[in-house]
C-alpha positions in Angstrom: -18.3 60.6 -38.5 -20.3 58.2 -37.1 -23.4 60.3 -36.8 -22.3 62.0 -40.2 -22.9 58.9 -42.1 -25.9 58.9 -40.2 -27.1 61.8 -40.8 -26.5 61.5 -45.0 -28.4 58.6 -44.7 -31.6 59.5 -43.3 -31.1 62.9 -45.6 -31.4 60.8 -48.6 -34.5 60.7 -51.0 -36.2 57.2 -51.0 -35.9 55.9 -54.7 -39.3 54.0 -56.1 -38.4 51.6 -59.1 -41.9 51.0 -60.1 -40.3 50.1 -63.0 -38.2 46.8 -61.7 -39.5 43.4 -63.3 -39.4 40.9 -61.0 -38.0 37.3 -62.9 -38.4 34.2 -61.5 -36.2 31.7 -61.3 -35.9 29.3 -64.6 -36.7 25.8 -64.1 -33.7 23.7 -64.2 -33.2 21.3 -67.3 -30.1 19.0 -67.8 -27.4 19.7 -70.6 -26.5 16.0 -70.6 -27.7 12.6 -68.7 -24.6 12.5 -66.1 -26.0 16.3 -65.2 -27.4 16.2 -61.5 -30.3 18.8 -60.8 -28.9 21.5 -58.1 -30.9 20.4 -55.1 -29.5 17.0 -54.9 -28.6 17.3 -52.3 -31.7 19.0 -50.3 -33.8 16.5 -52.0 -31.7 13.3 -50.8 -31.9 14.7 -47.4 -35.5 15.8 -47.5 -36.2 12.1 -49.1 -34.2 10.4 -46.2 -36.4 12.5 -43.6 -34.6 15.6 -42.8 -37.6 17.9 -42.3 -35.5 21.0 -42.3 -34.5 19.9 -46.0 -38.5 18.7 -46.5 -39.7 22.1 -45.0 -37.5 23.7 -48.2 -37.9 21.6 -50.7 -41.5 22.5 -50.0 -40.8 25.9 -49.8 -38.6 25.8 -53.4 -41.9 24.4 -55.0 -44.7 26.8 -53.7 -42.2 29.6 -55.1 -41.0 28.2 -58.3 -37.1 28.6 -57.1 -33.7 27.1 -56.9 -34.8 25.3 -60.3 -37.9 23.8 -59.4 -40.9 24.4 -60.8 -44.0 25.9 -59.0 -46.3 23.3 -58.3 -48.1 23.4 -55.5 -49.7 19.6 -54.4 -46.0 19.0 -54.6 -44.9 22.0 -52.2 -48.1 21.0 -50.4 -46.4 17.5 -50.0 -43.2 18.0 -48.9 -44.8 20.4 -46.0 -46.9 17.8 -45.0 -44.3 15.2 -44.2 -41.6 17.9 -42.7 -45.6 18.7 -40.6 -46.1 15.2 -39.8 -42.4 14.9 -38.4 -42.8 17.9 -36.3 -41.6 20.8 -38.4 -44.2 22.7 -36.6 -43.7 26.1 -39.7 -44.9 23.3 -42.1 -48.3 23.9 -40.7 -48.1 27.7 -40.9 -47.4 26.8 -44.5 -50.0 24.8 -45.7 -52.1 26.8 -44.1 -50.7 29.5 -46.4 -51.5 27.5 -49.4 -55.1 26.8 -48.3 -55.3 31.0 -47.9 -54.0 31.0 -51.3 -56.8 28.9 -53.1 -59.3 30.1 -50.7 -60.0 27.4 -49.0 -60.6 29.0 -45.6 -61.5 25.7 -43.5 -58.4 24.4 -44.7 -55.6 27.2 -44.0 -57.8 27.4 -40.2 -57.4 23.7 -40.0 -53.7 24.4 -40.1 -53.6 27.5 -38.2 -55.6 25.6 -35.5 -53.1 22.4 -35.4 -50.3 25.4 -35.3 -51.0 26.7 -32.5 -51.7 23.1 -30.3 -48.0 22.1 -31.5 -46.1 26.1 -30.7 -46.3 26.2 -26.9 -45.5 30.0 -27.1 -43.8 32.4 -29.2 -44.4 34.7 -31.4 -44.7 31.8 -34.2 -48.0 30.4 -32.2 -49.4 34.2 -31.7 -49.1 34.7 -35.4 -51.0 31.3 -35.5 -53.7 32.6 -33.7 -54.3 35.9 -35.6 -54.3 34.3 -38.7 -56.4 32.1 -37.7 -58.2 34.9 -36.5 -58.5 36.7 -39.5 -59.1 33.5 -41.8 -62.6 33.0 -39.1 -63.6 36.5 -39.4 -62.9 37.6 -43.6 -64.2 33.8 -44.8 -67.3 34.0 -41.9 -67.2 30.5 -40.9 -70.0 29.6 -39.7 -69.6 26.8 -36.6 -70.7 23.8 -39.0 -67.5 25.0 -40.6 -65.6 24.9 -37.6 -66.6 21.3 -36.7 -66.0 19.7 -40.0 -62.2 21.4 -39.5 -62.4 20.1 -36.0 -62.6 16.5 -37.5 -60.2 17.0 -40.4 -57.7 18.2 -36.9 -58.8 14.5 -35.4 -58.7 12.8 -37.8 -55.1 13.7 -39.6 -53.9 13.6 -35.7 -54.6 10.1 -35.7 -53.5 9.4 -39.1 -49.9 11.4 -38.1 -49.5 8.8 -35.1 -50.7 6.0 -37.1 -48.0 7.1 -40.0 -45.2 7.8 -37.0 -45.7 4.0 -34.7 -45.5 2.4 -38.1 -42.4 4.1 -38.7 -40.8 3.7 -35.7 -42.2 -0.1 -36.0 -40.4 -1.1 -39.4 -37.0 0.9 -37.9 -37.0 -1.2 -34.9 -37.7 -4.7 -37.1 -34.8 -3.0 -39.4 -32.6 -3.5 -36.6 -33.4 -6.5 -35.0 -32.6 -7.4 -38.9 -29.3 -6.2 -38.4 -28.5 -7.8 -35.2 -29.7 -10.7 -35.9 -27.1 -10.7 -39.1 -24.3 -9.1 -36.5 -24.9 -12.1 -34.3 -24.5 -14.4 -37.3 -21.6 -13.2 -39.2 -20.0 -12.8 -35.4 -21.0 -17.3 -34.5 -19.4 -17.5 -38.5 -15.9 -15.8 -37.3 -15.8 -18.0 -34.0 
């Protein structure tokens, strides 16, 4: 029976539908002031630091999906937030945005960061091949590569400083909570 079904499927002619049109998602517009946007929860998660949510929001802005208008600058902002906090797939998406905007040196930079941050696996292999293709297609010069490497170093330094500042702020916040809890405990005794 299974073989008969497989045979029927294999012999079925492939139907090409060139006449099908793609319709993008409409941009969400509130009907009432109290309405929340459909992406409110994921935007809240992204704002609270969830790197996967940040990546998803970046992807939705890049594609103009989920009721969000296409906005490449906003997509880049969310992908970069996600990348700074260790979600390496965002590096590949940043490279894709740069390629889309015909910025091959910038694409090479992001692919290089992806290669550095993916220890192994298909993502690293993809980033290596894509970086090579960008370099060949755009015929990047030695000066272009030097410029890209300077950017890489500056970006990694900025990321490290930002993460250190966030860590310090979190520790200060924790110290304040501990001090307040100590005062409350003293008052109760």
